[in-house]
C-alpha positions as CSV (number, residue, x, y, z in Angstrom):
1,M,-66.3,-25.5,-127.1
2,T,-66.4,-29.2,-126.5
3,L,-69.7,-30.1,-128.1
4,D,-68.3,-32.1,-130.9
5,R,-69.5,-33.5,-134.2
6,A,-69.9,-37.0,-132.8
7,R,-72.4,-35.8,-130.2
8,V,-74.3,-33.7,-132.7
9,A,-74.4,-36.6,-135.1
10,E,-75.8,-38.8,-132.3
11,L,-78.6,-36.3,-131.6
12,L,-79.4,-35.9,-135.3
13,A,-79.9,-39.6,-135.6
14,E,-82.0,-39.7,-132.5
15,Y,-84.3,-37.0,-133.8
16,G,-84.3,-38.0,-137.5
17,I,-82.8,-34.7,-138.7
18,P,-80.5,-35.0,-141.7
19,S,-78.1,-32.1,-140.9
20,A,-77.3,-29.2,-138.6
21,A,-74.9,-26.2,-138.9
22,I,-74.0,-24.8,-135.6
23,G,-72.2,-21.5,-134.8
24,I,-71.1,-19.7,-131.7
25,L,-70.0,-16.0,-131.6
26,H,-68.3,-15.5,-128.2
27,N,-66.3,-12.4,-127.4
28,G,-66.0,-11.6,-131.1
29,Q,-64.7,-15.0,-132.1
30,I,-66.7,-17.5,-134.3
31,T,-66.7,-21.2,-133.9
32,E,-68.7,-23.1,-136.5
33,F,-69.2,-26.6,-137.8
34,A,-71.7,-28.7,-139.8
35,V,-72.8,-32.3,-139.4
36,G,-74.9,-34.6,-141.6
37,V,-76.2,-34.4,-145.2
38,K,-77.9,-31.7,-147.2
39,N,-80.2,-34.2,-148.8
40,I,-80.9,-37.7,-147.7
41,E,-81.3,-38.9,-151.3
42,T,-78.0,-37.5,-152.6
43,R,-76.1,-37.9,-149.3
44,E,-74.1,-34.9,-150.1
45,P,-72.5,-33.6,-146.8
46,A,-73.6,-30.4,-145.2
47,T,-70.8,-27.8,-144.6
48,T,-70.6,-24.5,-142.9
49,D,-71.1,-23.0,-146.4
50,T,-74.4,-24.8,-146.9
51,V,-77.4,-22.4,-147.3
52,Y,-80.4,-23.1,-145.1
53,Q,-83.9,-21.5,-145.0
54,C,-84.2,-19.2,-142.0
55,G,-88.0,-19.0,-141.9
56,S,-89.3,-16.4,-139.5
57,M,-85.8,-15.4,-138.4
58,T,-86.3,-13.2,-141.6
59,K,-88.5,-10.9,-139.5
60,T,-85.4,-9.7,-137.6
61,W,-83.6,-8.8,-140.8
62,T,-86.7,-6.9,-142.0
63,A,-86.9,-5.1,-138.7
64,L,-83.2,-4.1,-139.0
65,A,-83.9,-2.6,-142.4
66,F,-87.0,-0.8,-141.1
67,M,-85.0,0.7,-138.2
68,Q,-82.7,2.3,-140.8
69,L,-85.8,4.2,-142.0
70,V,-86.2,5.4,-138.4
71,D,-82.6,6.4,-138.2
72,E,-83.0,8.4,-141.4
73,G,-86.1,10.2,-140.1
74,K,-88.2,8.8,-142.9
75,V,-90.5,6.8,-140.5
76,D,-91.9,7.3,-137.0
77,L,-92.8,3.9,-135.4
78,D,-95.8,5.5,-133.8
79,E,-97.3,7.2,-136.8
80,P,-100.2,5.4,-138.5
81,V,-99.2,3.1,-141.4
82,R,-101.5,5.4,-143.5
83,T,-98.9,8.1,-143.2
84,Y,-96.7,6.1,-145.6
85,L,-99.3,4.0,-147.4
86,P,-102.2,6.5,-147.8
87,G,-104.7,4.0,-149.2
88,F,-104.1,1.5,-146.4
89,T,-107.5,-0.1,-145.5
90,V,-108.8,-3.1,-143.5
91,A,-112.3,-4.0,-142.5
92,D,-112.1,-2.0,-139.2
93,P,-112.1,1.7,-139.9
94,E,-110.3,2.5,-136.6
95,V,-107.5,0.0,-137.3
96,S,-107.2,1.3,-140.8
97,A,-106.6,4.8,-139.5
98,E,-104.6,4.0,-136.4
99,V,-102.4,0.9,-136.7
100,T,-98.7,1.7,-136.5
101,S,-95.5,0.2,-137.6
102,R,-94.6,-0.6,-134.0
103,Q,-97.8,-2.6,-133.7
104,L,-96.8,-4.6,-136.8
105,L,-93.3,-5.2,-135.5
106,Y,-94.8,-6.3,-132.1
107,H,-97.6,-8.6,-133.6
108,T,-100.3,-6.6,-131.8
109,N,-102.1,-5.3,-134.9
110,G,-104.7,-8.2,-134.8
111,I,-105.4,-8.1,-138.6
112,E,-106.3,-11.5,-140.0
113,E,-104.0,-13.0,-142.6
114,A,-106.7,-12.6,-145.2
115,Y,-104.6,-11.5,-148.2
116,G,-105.8,-14.0,-150.7
117,D,-103.4,-15.1,-153.5
118,P,-101.1,-12.2,-154.2
119,G,-99.1,-14.2,-156.7
120,E,-95.3,-14.6,-157.1
121,G,-94.6,-11.4,-159.0
122,D,-92.5,-8.3,-158.0
123,D,-95.8,-6.6,-156.9
124,V,-96.6,-9.3,-154.3
125,Y,-96.4,-7.0,-151.3
126,E,-98.4,-4.2,-153.0
127,C,-101.0,-6.8,-153.8
128,M,-101.1,-8.1,-150.3
129,V,-101.8,-4.6,-149.0
130,E,-104.5,-4.1,-151.6
131,N,-106.1,-7.5,-150.8
132,I,-106.7,-6.9,-147.1
133,A,-109.3,-4.1,-147.5
134,D,-111.9,-6.5,-146.1
135,A,-109.6,-8.3,-143.6
136,P,-111.3,-8.7,-140.2
137,Q,-109.7,-8.3,-136.8
138,V,-108.6,-11.5,-134.9
139,F,-108.6,-9.2,-131.8
140,P,-108.9,-5.5,-131.2
141,L,-105.9,-3.3,-132.1
142,G,-103.2,-3.6,-129.4
143,H,-105.4,-5.9,-127.2
144,T,-103.0,-8.9,-127.1
145,H,-100.1,-10.5,-128.9
146,G,-100.9,-12.7,-131.8
147,Y,-98.2,-13.8,-134.2
148,S,-98.6,-12.7,-137.8
149,A,-96.7,-15.2,-140.0
150,A,-96.7,-13.2,-143.2
151,L,-99.0,-10.2,-143.4
152,G,-97.6,-7.8,-140.7
153,Y,-94.1,-7.8,-142.0
154,A,-95.3,-7.7,-145.6
155,I,-96.9,-4.4,-144.8
156,L,-93.6,-3.2,-143.3
157,A,-91.9,-4.4,-146.5
158,R,-94.4,-2.4,-148.6
159,I,-93.5,0.8,-146.6
160,L,-89.8,0.1,-147.3
161,E,-90.6,-0.4,-151.0
162,V,-92.6,2.9,-151.3
163,L,-90.0,4.9,-149.4
164,D,-87.0,3.4,-151.2
165,G,-88.6,3.2,-154.6
166,K,-87.5,-0.4,-155.2
167,R,-88.5,-4.1,-154.5
168,W,-88.2,-5.4,-151.0
169,D,-85.6,-7.9,-152.3
170,D,-83.4,-5.0,-153.6
171,V,-84.0,-3.0,-150.4
172,M,-82.6,-5.9,-148.3
173,R,-79.6,-6.3,-150.6
174,D,-78.8,-2.6,-150.7
175,R,-79.5,-1.8,-147.0
176,L,-78.3,-5.0,-145.3
177,F,-76.6,-7.7,-147.3
178,D,-74.1,-5.7,-149.3
179,P,-73.1,-3.3,-146.4
180,M,-72.7,-6.3,-144.1
181,G,-70.5,-8.1,-146.7
182,L,-72.9,-11.0,-147.0
183,T,-72.5,-13.0,-150.2
184,S,-74.6,-16.1,-149.4
185,T,-77.7,-14.5,-148.0
186,S,-80.8,-14.1,-150.2
187,S,-84.3,-12.9,-149.8
188,W,-85.8,-14.8,-152.7
189,H,-85.3,-18.5,-153.6
190,E,-84.7,-17.7,-157.2
191,H,-81.4,-16.0,-156.1
192,V,-80.2,-19.1,-154.2
193,D,-77.3,-21.2,-155.5
194,E,-79.0,-24.5,-155.5
195,T,-75.7,-26.4,-155.5
196,R,-75.2,-25.1,-151.9
197,A,-78.8,-25.3,-150.7
198,A,-80.0,-27.7,-148.0
199,T,-83.1,-29.6,-148.9
200,G,-85.9,-29.6,-146.3
201,H,-87.1,-32.9,-144.7
202,L,-90.2,-34.0,-142.8
203,I,-90.6,-37.1,-140.6
204,R,-93.7,-39.1,-140.3
205,C,-92.3,-42.0,-138.2
206,M,-88.9,-43.0,-137.0
207,D,-89.0,-46.3,-138.8
208,E,-89.4,-44.6,-142.1
209,G,-86.9,-41.8,-141.3
210,P,-86.8,-38.3,-142.8
211,I,-88.4,-37.8,-146.3
212,V,-87.8,-34.9,-148.7
213,T,-90.4,-32.1,-148.2
214,P,-93.1,-31.8,-150.9
215,I,-92.8,-28.0,-150.7
216,D,-89.4,-26.6,-151.6
217,Y,-89.9,-23.0,-150.5
218,L,-92.6,-20.9,-148.9
219,P,-94.6,-18.6,-151.2
220,R,-93.2,-15.2,-152.0
221,A,-95.9,-13.6,-149.8
222,F,-93.8,-14.9,-146.8
223,G,-90.7,-13.2,-148.0
224,P,-90.3,-10.3,-145.5
225,G,-91.6,-12.7,-142.7
226,G,-89.9,-15.9,-143.7
227,G,-88.1,-15.9,-147.0
228,I,-84.4,-15.3,-146.2
229,T,-81.8,-18.1,-146.8
230,S,-78.3,-17.9,-145.3
231,T,-75.3,-19.7,-143.9
232,I,-74.5,-20.2,-140.3
233,R,-71.6,-17.6,-140.4
234,E,-73.8,-15.0,-142.0
235,V,-76.6,-15.5,-139.5
236,L,-73.9,-14.8,-136.9
237,T,-73.0,-11.6,-138.8
238,M,-76.5,-10.4,-138.1
239,A,-76.1,-11.5,-134.4
240,H,-72.9,-9.4,-134.3
241,V,-74.8,-6.3,-135.4
242,L,-77.4,-6.9,-132.6
243,L,-74.7,-7.5,-130.0
244,N,-72.5,-4.6,-131.0
245,E,-74.8,-1.6,-131.1
246,G,-75.5,-1.8,-134.8
247,M,-71.9,-2.4,-136.1
248,A,-71.1,-5.2,-138.5
249,P,-67.9,-7.3,-138.2
250,N,-66.5,-5.4,-141.2
251,G,-66.8,-2.1,-139.3
252,K,-69.8,-0.8,-141.2
253,R,-72.6,0.8,-139.2
254,I,-75.9,-0.9,-140.1
255,V,-78.2,0.9,-137.7
256,S,-77.7,3.3,-134.9
257,A,-77.0,2.2,-131.3
258,E,-80.2,3.9,-130.4
259,S,-82.2,1.7,-132.8
260,I,-80.7,-1.4,-131.4
261,R,-81.7,-0.2,-127.9
262,E,-85.2,0.5,-129.2
263,M,-85.4,-3.0,-130.9
264,T,-84.6,-4.7,-127.6
265,R,-86.2,-2.5,-125.0
266,S,-89.6,-1.7,-126.6
267,R,-91.7,-4.7,-125.6
268,V,-95.2,-6.1,-125.2
269,P,-96.1,-9.2,-123.1
270,V,-96.7,-12.6,-124.7
271,P,-99.7,-14.5,-123.3
272,D,-97.8,-17.9,-123.4
273,P,-94.4,-17.0,-121.9
274,Y,-93.0,-20.5,-121.8
275,T,-92.6,-21.6,-125.5
276,F,-90.2,-18.8,-126.3
277,G,-90.3,-15.9,-123.8
278,P,-92.5,-13.6,-121.8
279,Q,-92.1,-10.5,-124.1
280,W,-91.9,-9.6,-127.7
281,S,-89.8,-6.6,-128.8
282,L,-89.2,-5.1,-132.3
283,G,-88.3,-8.2,-134.4
284,L,-87.0,-10.2,-131.4
285,I,-88.4,-12.4,-128.7
286,V,-87.3,-11.5,-125.1
287,C,-86.5,-14.5,-122.9
288,D,-85.8,-14.7,-119.2
289,W,-83.2,-17.3,-118.5
290,H,-82.8,-17.6,-114.7
291,G,-83.1,-13.8,-114.4
292,E,-80.8,-13.0,-117.4
293,T,-82.3,-11.3,-120.4
294,V,-81.7,-13.3,-123.6
295,Y,-83.0,-12.4,-127.1
296,A,-84.3,-15.0,-129.6
297,T,-85.2,-15.1,-133.2
298,D,-86.4,-18.4,-134.7
299,G,-87.8,-19.7,-137.9
300,S,-89.4,-22.7,-139.5
301,T,-90.3,-23.5,-143.1
302,I,-91.8,-26.8,-144.3
303,G,-88.8,-28.9,-143.5
304,Q,-86.1,-26.5,-142.3
305,N,-85.5,-24.7,-139.1
306,A,-83.4,-21.9,-137.6
307,R,-82.6,-20.9,-134.1
308,L,-80.6,-17.9,-132.7
309,R,-80.1,-16.8,-129.2
310,L,-78.3,-13.6,-128.1
311,L,-76.8,-13.4,-124.6
312,P,-75.6,-9.8,-124.3
313,D,-74.4,-10.2,-120.7
314,S,-71.8,-12.7,-121.9
315,D,-71.2,-11.2,-125.4
316,T,-72.4,-14.5,-126.9
317,A,-74.6,-15.7,-129.7
318,I,-75.4,-19.2,-130.6
319,A,-77.2,-20.3,-133.8
320,M,-78.3,-23.5,-135.4
321,L,-79.7,-24.2,-138.9
322,T,-81.2,-27.6,-139.7
323,N,-83.0,-29.3,-142.6
324,G,-85.4,-31.2,-140.5
325,G,-87.5,-30.8,-137.4
326,P,-88.6,-28.6,-135.6
327,R,-87.9,-30.3,-132.3
328,E,-87.6,-28.0,-129.3
329,S,-86.0,-30.8,-127.3
330,F,-83.2,-31.2,-129.9
331,Y,-82.5,-27.5,-129.9
332,R,-82.5,-27.4,-126.1
333,K,-80.1,-30.3,-125.8
334,V,-77.6,-28.8,-128.3
335,F,-77.8,-25.3,-126.9
336,T,-77.7,-26.3,-123.3
337,E,-74.7,-28.5,-123.7
338,T,-72.9,-25.8,-125.7
339,L,-73.8,-23.0,-123.3
340,T,-72.7,-25.1,-120.3
341,D,-69.3,-25.5,-121.9
342,L,-69.1,-21.8,-122.4
343,G,-70.0,-21.2,-118.7
344,T,-73.0,-19.0,-119.6
345,V,-76.6,-19.1,-118.4
346,T,-78.6,-21.9,-119.9
347,I,-82.2,-22.5,-121.1
348,P,-84.7,-22.9,-118.2
349,D,-86.9,-26.0,-118.1
350,L,-90.6,-25.8,-118.7
351,P,-92.7,-25.3,-115.6
352,A,-94.1,-28.2,-113.6
353,P,-97.9,-28.7,-113.4
354,D,-99.6,-27.5,-110.2
355,P,-101.8,-30.4,-108.9
356,T,-103.2,-28.1,-106.2
357,L,-105.0,-25.9,-108.7
358,S,-108.8,-26.2,-108.7
359,L,-110.1,-24.7,-112.0
360,D,-113.6,-24.1,-113.2
361,F,-113.3,-26.0,-116.5
362,A,-116.5,-24.4,-117.9
363,R,-114.6,-21.1,-118.3
364,Y,-112.1,-22.8,-120.7
365,E,-114.4,-25.1,-122.6
366,G,-115.2,-24.1,-126.2
367,V,-113.9,-23.8,-129.7
368,Y,-111.1,-21.4,-130.5
369,E,-110.3,-21.0,-134.2
370,R,-109.0,-19.1,-137.2
371,P,-108.7,-20.0,-140.8
372,G,-106.6,-23.2,-141.0
373,A,-106.6,-23.7,-137.2
374,R,-109.2,-25.2,-134.8
375,Y,-108.8,-26.1,-131.2
376,E,-111.6,-27.6,-129.1
377,V,-111.2,-27.5,-125.4
378,S,-113.4,-29.9,-123.3
379,A,-113.5,-31.4,-119.9
380,E,-114.0,-35.1,-119.1
381,A,-113.7,-36.9,-115.7
382,G,-112.0,-34.0,-114.0
383,T,-109.4,-33.4,-116.8
384,L,-109.2,-30.7,-119.4
385,Y,-108.4,-31.8,-123.0
386,L,-107.5,-30.0,-126.2
387,T,-108.5,-31.5,-129.5
388,L,-106.6,-30.3,-132.5
389,A,-108.3,-30.5,-135.9
390,L,-105.7,-31.1,-138.6
391,D,-106.1,-30.1,-142.2
392,P,-107.2,-33.4,-143.9
393,M,-104.5,-33.2,-146.6
394,Q,-101.8,-32.5,-144.0
395,A,-103.0,-35.3,-141.9
396,E,-103.0,-37.7,-144.8
397,F,-99.5,-36.8,-145.9
398,L,-98.1,-37.0,-142.3
399,Q,-100.1,-40.2,-141.7
400,K,-101.8,-38.8,-138.7
401,P,-105.5,-38.8,-137.7
402,D,-107.3,-35.6,-138.5
403,R,-108.2,-35.0,-134.9
404,I,-105.6,-35.4,-132.1
405,R,-106.6,-35.1,-128.4
406,Y,-104.1,-33.8,-125.9
407,E,-104.4,-33.6,-122.1
408,L,-103.9,-30.1,-120.6
409,L,-102.0,-30.0,-117.3
410,P,-102.5,-26.7,-115.5
411,V,-99.5,-24.6,-114.5
412,S,-101.6,-21.6,-113.4
413,E,-105.1,-20.3,-114.0
414,T,-104.2,-19.3,-117.6
415,H,-101.2,-21.6,-118.5
416,F,-101.1,-25.3,-119.4
417,L,-98.6,-27.9,-120.4
418,M,-99.7,-30.1,-123.3
419,P,-97.8,-33.4,-123.2
420,P,-97.2,-35.1,-126.6
421,T,-99.2,-38.0,-127.9
422,D,-96.5,-39.0,-130.4
423,P,-92.8,-39.7,-129.7
424,L,-92.0,-37.3,-132.7
425,E,-93.5,-34.4,-130.7
426,D,-92.4,-32.4,-127.7
427,T,-94.4,-31.0,-124.8
428,Q,-96.1,-27.8,-125.8
429,T,-97.4,-24.9,-123.7
430,V,-100.8,-23.2,-124.1
431,A,-102.4,-20.1,-122.7
432,I,-106.1,-19.8,-122.3
433,Y,-107.0,-16.4,-121.0
434,D,-108.9,-13.1,-121.0
435,F,-112.0,-13.9,-118.9
436,T,-113.6,-10.5,-119.4
437,N,-117.1,-12.0,-119.8
438,G,-116.6,-15.0,-117.6
439,A,-115.4,-17.5,-120.3
440,A,-111.9,-17.3,-121.8
441,R,-111.8,-15.3,-125.0
442,Y,-108.4,-16.5,-126.5
443,L,-106.2,-19.5,-126.8
444,H,-102.5,-18.8,-127.5
445,T,-100.0,-21.5,-128.5
446,N,-96.8,-21.4,-130.5
447,C,-97.2,-17.6,-130.5
448,R,-100.4,-17.8,-132.5
449,V,-103.7,-16.5,-131.0
450,N,-107.1,-18.1,-131.7
451,P,-110.3,-16.3,-130.6
452,R,-113.2,-18.2,-129.1
453,S,-115.8,-19.0,-131.8
454,E,-118.3,-20.9,-129.8
């Protein structure tokens, strides 16, 4: 691999990211290195032993542990959740009775993340399940894909807790971390060795440079969906399990080969196929890179980011952990240059707008929202626009206006490019779709779905 520290250091400076740890697993051999600093205030250098927050990459770990229950015959993915959590209830009686573990793993359950404040105690996932008795549906069960940041995988964690008779954190240690020989991977920030931990950073403007995040860790509610911290080598240990039919590098079987096949081949379509990939499987995103199937698992916390790509056809995995960002163009540059050196398939570019499309803008115009997110789509002088309403506190901290208007450039009747308005942003993609009653019912971006409200 010829992508060297100097090139990564150059890209880190360009993007205002303090550090990155990068690792490649290729034909069973690991190459890894780290560049930059763990904390811009202490200037302590990052190393390959630095512990980073993995964010939603955690969902893949939780899915692996859950598939062990499937292997043991304790869970059927297509049995209702109520089979294992008898009191499970949400606002919709049909969803209460019928939602399955597979739909939670897929993000097609549609349950709103209305779990209140479950606290930081050991009963957090039990409380989350109790607190959603009145949680409404964002969309009908199984109707579309809509990413669940915390709730869906917290319900899976509660099933693990009930069946194993222990906390989710202990389940992960006993089922995954210890058998895989992981000594630097934790599911709860209180177990992290702070002397080895990277500090998260945000960036408001390039002149100011990165600043330390005001929020050190996500709440414990996000544990099963975003709470794992790890090193670059130990992330690649998980990658090894996924690439080698469930076997860890130390020779221990973590899950069956059949479960790995199920995790990768059981899929649902994603409305916006361009941000990550066109399908979602069980704890993994399915990408199409120039006709080759690649699996992805990513994560972001408030100031840290994780990226992992699995290329089964070339027995390759590439991972990157950073304490700044996220910037898709940074990840694309690093991964594309590395994969080119390896002679493997590389990341496809975003699609180009289609200027020949003639759209009826009235079908798209409207407000699409959920708690904490509001998107207003409007037309003006033959152009479609999306106005994003930011949380006022977030806008003030990031020194941004509380309303940002983006132009939408059509790629197809349902897909749009959204060019940045700020040099600190990348082009995003948006799907506006489901014209059952004439007007679009949903807006899907960054994997999240937002129903039309007006």
